[in-house]
N, C-alpha and C positions, 0 to 999 in steps of 0.2 A: 663567158667563163672559159670556154674552150680556147678562145683567142689568147687569154692570159696564160693558160697552161702551155700553149705552143710557144709563146714568148719566153716563158721560163725555160722550157726545153732548149729553145734555140740559144738563149743566153748561156745556159749551162754547157751546152755543146761548144759554143764559141770559147768560153773560159777554158774548157778542157783542151781545145786545140792550141790555145796560146801558151799552155804550159809546156816547157821542154820535156820531151820523153826520153827516157833511157831505152836503149835498144833491148834490154832484157825484158822478160815477160811481165814483171811486176814494176809499178812505178817507184821511184825512189821514196824511201821512208822519211817522213818528216819527224822532227823531234817532237816529244809529247807537248811540250810547252807551246810549240808553234801551232799545233792542231787545236789546242784548247783556246788559244786567243784569236784565232782567225775568225773573221766576220763573214757572214754569208752575204751574197750580193742581193740587191733589192729584187732582182727577177727570181732568185731562188726563194727568197722569203715570200714573195707574192704567190709563187707556185705552191709553197707549203701551205699557205693560208687557204688557197683555192682547194687544194687537195683535202684539207681538214674539213672545209665546208662541204665538199662533195661527199666525204665520208659520213658526215652528219645527215646530209640529205638522203644518202643511200640507206643509212640505218633507219631513218623515218619511213622511207619507201618500203623497206623490208618489213618493218613492223606493221604497216598498213596491209601489205600483201599477206602476212601471216593472219591478221584479223579477218581479212576478206576470205582467205582460204578456209578458216575455221567457220565462218558464216556460210560459205558455199557448201561445206560438208554438212552443216546442220540443215540447211535448206534441202540438200539432196536426200537426206534422211527423211525429212518431213514429206517431200514429194513422193519418195518410194513408199512411205506408209500410206499416203493418200491413194496412190496407184493400187496398192494391194487392197485397200478397203473398197475402192471402186471395182476392182476385178471381182472381189468377193460378192459385192452387191449385185453386179451383173450376172454372176452365176446364180445367185439366189433368185433374181428376177426371172432368169431363164427357166429355172426349176419350177417356179410358181406358174409361169406361162405354160410349160408342159403339163403341170397338174390341171390347170384350167382347161386346156385343150382336151385332155383325157376326160374330164368331167363333161364337157360339151359334147364330145363324141358319144359318151355313155347316155347322156340326156337325149341326143338325137336318136340313138337306137331305141331307148325306152319310148320315145314318142312315136316312132315308127311301129313298134310292137303295140302300143296303145291304140294307134289308128287302125291297125289290122284287126285288133280285138274288137274295136268299136264297129268296124264293118261286119264282122262275124255276128256280134250282138244285134246289129240292125237287120241283118239277113234272117236271124232267128226270130226277131220281132215281126218282120214281114211274114215269115212262114206261120208264126202263131196267129197273126191277124187274119191271114187267109183261112187258116183252119177254123178260127172262131167265126169268121164271116160265113164259111161253109156250114158250120154247126148251127149258127143262128138261122141260116136260110133253110135248113132242114127242119129245124124246130118250127119255123114260121110255116113251112109247108105241111107239117104234121098237125099243126094246130088248128 
């Protein structure tokens, strides 16, 4: 297709060079009847056909590009929404993790306090047993 366009340009340039030029800045004016009846060369006709075909193809490509751009924008919005939801979910999970860690820490402190209280109770029980054993021994000796 590019080859045909080059040929058309070359033919058009050649035809222009073959026409006699007036030394003035504008070419000589042709009578209106002559311009209406002139025929275009086959190279120019081919170039016009190629150009028209390329314009149609370009129009189709632009339409596809517009559709693809619209689809891309839609997808970008969807991805941005998903990213926002993921970030929110991650924040929620982090908050839940902090809450669970705090509960675990509280439970550890409560367990430590309970163990210490159990040691105190066991010590009190041991003292009471010794006291009861001593009382029972005195009663047995009195008896």
